[in-house]
N, C-alpha and C positions, 0 to 999 in steps of 0.2 A: 745616564753617564757610564763610561767605562773604566774600568780600572787596569793598570798595566800588568801585564803577564807576559811569560815567554812566548805565548801564542800570538800576541800582537806582532812579532815579527813575521809570522806566517802571512798575515794580510798585507803588511808593508811591503814584504818581498813580492807578493802577487801583484801589487800596484807597479812596481819597478819592472816587473817582466813585460808588462804591456807597453805599446808604442805611444809616444806623444800624442799621437792622432786618435788612438783608441781612447787614451785618458781624456782628451778633449772632447770626443764624443760621448763618453760617459756623463761627463760634466753638463754638456748641452741637454742630454737625455734628463738630468735630474730637473734642470730647469724648465723643460717642457712638461714634466710630470709632477708638479707640487701636490704635496700630500699634507693634509690637515685632519684633525679629529673633532668629533663632537662627542661629549660623555653624556650618557642618560643612566641615571642610578634609581629610577623609579622603580623598576621590577624588584631590585634586591632590597631596597629600603621598605617596600611594602610587605614583601614575605618575611623578612627579618621581624618586622613588626607583628605580623600574623601569628608567628609560631610562639610569641610571648603571651597570646591571648589565651583566656580560658573559656571562651565560647566564640563560635564564628557562624554567619549566616550563609546560605546560599547567595545571597546578593552580594555579600562581602567577597565571596570566592569568585563570584562573576566579575566583580571589579578587578580582582587580581590577575583573572584571565583575559581581561580587556587590555591589559598591558602587553606591549610587543615582547618584552623580554620574557615575561611569564610564559607567554604561549610558545616561543621559540624554545624555552627550557624544556616545557613538556613535549614539544613535537620532536625535539631531539633524543629524548628518552624513549619515545615511541618508536623512533627510527631503529633503535637498537634493541628495544623489548617491546615488540608492536602490542602487546597486551597492556602495556602501560599508557592507557589513554587519559584524557583530560577528565573523564568520569573517575577514573581510578585515582588521579591526583586529587579530586575533589573528596572522595571517600578518605584517602589517606590523611589528608590535612585536617578533616573533620575528627577522624579518629585521634590524631596526635593531640589537637587542641583539647580534646575531652579527656584523654587517658595519659597523655604524654609518652605513648607508644606507638609504634607504626608496625602493622602487620600486612599492609597493602603497598603494592608498587616499589619503585626504585628510585624515588625522587629525592632521597637524601634529606627528608624533613627532620630527622632527628639530629643530624650533622649540622643544619641550619641553626638550630637552638643551642646546640652545643657550642658553636663558634660564633654566636651573635656578636659578643663583645668585639672579638677579634675583626669581623667583618666590618663593623661599623667604624673601628679605629682605622682600618684600611681605606675606607670610603672617605673618611675625613682627611687623611694625608694625601690621597689623590687630589682631592678637592682643593687642598691648600697648596699644591705643587704648581707653581706658576712655569715652570720648566717642563712640565709634563709632555707636551707634544714634541718638543725638540728631543727629550731624552728617548721617547719611544719611536720616533722616526729615524733618528740619526743612524742606526744599525742598517736601516733598510736602504737608504738612499744611494750607496755605491752599487746596489743590486736591483735598482729599481726598475720593474718592467714598465712597458709603455703603457700607463694607464691613462694618460692624460690628466688634467687637473681632478684630483680626487679629494673628496670630503667623505671620511669613513665615520660611522656612528658606532661607538663601543657601548654596547648594553651591558652594564653591570647587572647580573643575575644572582640568584641563589638557588642551590639545588640541582637535581639532575644528575647525569652520568658522565658529564665531560667537564674537565677544567676549562676549556674554552672551544668555541666551535663556530664555524660559518655554515649557514644553511645553503645546501645546494639550490640554485635557481633563483636566489634571492634578488630580486630587481634592486634592493638598496644595498649600497656598499657599507657592510656592517658585519661585525663579529659579536659574540656573547661570551662573557666570562663569568665563572662561578666564584664570587668574591669570598665565600666562607671557606673555600678550599686552600685559600692562601695562608692561613693560620696567623693572619696579621701581618705577613711578610711583605711589605710593598714593593722592596726590590724584585721578589719573585713575581708579583702582579705584573709589574712593568715588563719583566722578561716574557711572561706569557702573553701580555699585550703586543709586544713586537713580533711575537711568533704568529698570533693570529691575525695582526694587521698585514703580515706580508701574505697569508692566505688571501685575504680582501684584495690585496694589489695583484695577487696572481690571477684571481677570477676576473678583476676588471681589465686587466691586459687581454685576456683571452676574448672578453665580449667585443674588444675593439680590433681583434685580428682581421687582416686584409681579406683573407680567404675564410668564406663562411664556414667551411669543413672543419676550420681549427678552432671554431668558437665554443663547441659543445662539449669539450673534455672536462670531466670532474669526476670525483671519488664515487658517485653514486650511479653513473651511467656508462653506456659503451659496453663492448664485450669483455669479459671478465680478464682476458689478459691485458687488454689496454687500461681496465680500471686499476689493475696492479701497478702497471708503468706509471699511471697519473698519479696514484697515491704515494708511491715513492719519490716521484719528482716533487711533488707539492709539499710533503712531509720533510724529506730530507733537506730541501733547500730552505725551508723555514727553520730548521734546528740550525742550519749552518749560518745563516744570516743573523738569527738571534743569538747564537753562540753562548751557552750557558757558562762556558769557562771564562769568557770575557766579561760578562756582566758583573755589576757592581753589588756588593752586599754579601752576607754570609747567614741569612736567616733559614729557617727550617724549609720553606717553600722553595726558594733558589737552590738549596742543598739537594732536594729531590732531583732537580733538573741536572745538576751537576754530577750526581751519583748516576744517573742514567748514561750520562756522557761518558763517566769513567768506567763503568762497567763495559762500555762497547767499544773502548780505545785499544785494548791489548790486540797485538796482530792476529794471535790465533782466533779471538772472538770475531774479528773483523772477517777473517776467512770462512768462519762457520756462518756468519751472516749472509755472506755472499752465496754460499752453498744452500742455505734455506730459501733465498730467493730463487736460485736455480730450481729447487724442487718445487716451489710453490708456483712458479710460472709454468713448468712442465705439466703440473697438474690441472691448471686452469686452461692451458692450450689444449690438452686432451679431453678436457671435460670430466675428469675423474674427482674434481673437488669443487664444492659450492664456495661462493664468494665468502660466506660467513665464516666458514672453517679457515680459509686463506686469511682473512683479516684477523681472526683471532690469534692464529699463530705469528703473524707479522707485524701486527700494529696495536695490539690491545693490552700491553701490560706497561709496568712503570719504566721498562727500558726497552721499548718496542724495537726489535732488530732491524726492521727493513727501514724504519727512520733514518738508521745510522748506515745503512747500505747507501741511500740518497745522500747522506752528510758526506761520507767518504767520496762518492762521486762528484758532488759539489766542489769538494776541497780541492781535489785533483785537476778538476776542469777550470777552476778559479785560477790556480797557480799557472796553469798552462796557457789559458786563453784570456783572462782578465775578468774584472767583475761584470762588465756589460754582457758577457756571454750567459751569464746566469739568468739575468732578467729577461733575456730574448727568447728564452725556452717557452714562455708563457703565450706566445703567438705561433707555436710550431707543434707539430705532433709529439706527444710526449716520448716517442720512441727515439727521437732525434737526441735527447739527452743520453740515452743509452748507447746508441750509435757513435756519439763522440766520445764517450768514456772507453768504447771498446777500441776505436781508432787509436785514441790516446795509448791505452795499454799496449797495443801492437807496436806504435812508433816509439814510444818511451816507456818501456816496461817498468823502469825505476821510478817512473812518476806515480805509480799507483801502489796501493798496499794488497789489492786483491784483485783477482780476475773473474769473470762469469765462466762458465764452462762453454766448451766449444759448441755444444747443443744450443745452450741458451743464446750464444752469439748468433748461431744460425737462424734461430727462431725470430730474434729481434729484427734481423734483416728483412724480414718480410713485412713489417710493420711500417707504417708512414709513407 
């Protein structure tokens, strides 16, 4: 569900700016790309039970790791912290069950135990919500990429280093969300689900691109500058589509999302965020920075600045060109998103709140 706020006018106004033909086209696109959900709570429920135990066997841990959600949580942790393998997870879980302390890995096991009751309450609320699919998918539909009919699986997990994530190269349309991080705030969980579901739709649309060269872009492959363009596009549009400031509820988890948005809304912060992009992009183009360092600076805190570079770009493009343009980017080169923004900033300077540097604009022109 959505609550009324002054920002509703922003999207209403965007809809009025596009022609009737474009609006009709967007409606037809939604009809051609139905989106539905399947929920899988097995991994979360199993690990929530495991952390309450006072003894655990290797066979029981093997059973945990046989669940797709648990394997994905561990794999995502290993992606960011390579030494945190499944064997470290095994050691950490055994240690916690025996001592109620963890000195191995970064799997969040003590946090799972601490928030076990809240996590179970959130799962129960999701299971009881007969309108869940409609609530999660409604914000996406105006910006729906050309996915074709899409059934996405939401794996409810516990632990790890991410609130939610999509596995690169995953053949299954799916995402994973760490339920214990929600602090029992179901409205915040739903917001996270919309954000991650939009990532699934992005990847599904890419896989159907008419030009094979447009199918391989993701946040973990390609040249480093293109990875930066891709990550800003994917994360910025996902924040814009899920829009924390329009979401229903006032719990602690959704408040974290809103706080991140609020911190990145002042005009001076927006300008600084764009300047950070200029710096990181230049460093990646020249090879003077590794991807991990760029990711740390741009994407890995509670209010990641480059998420909100993409957010501001999406907002301006939506107002100028309409909802359907946002979804269309996921069958095009990621640089197209940036080129459209640069063109808009030149044609209608008042339509944007910040610009890229002339050197960034020049460099972007060589991509795609």
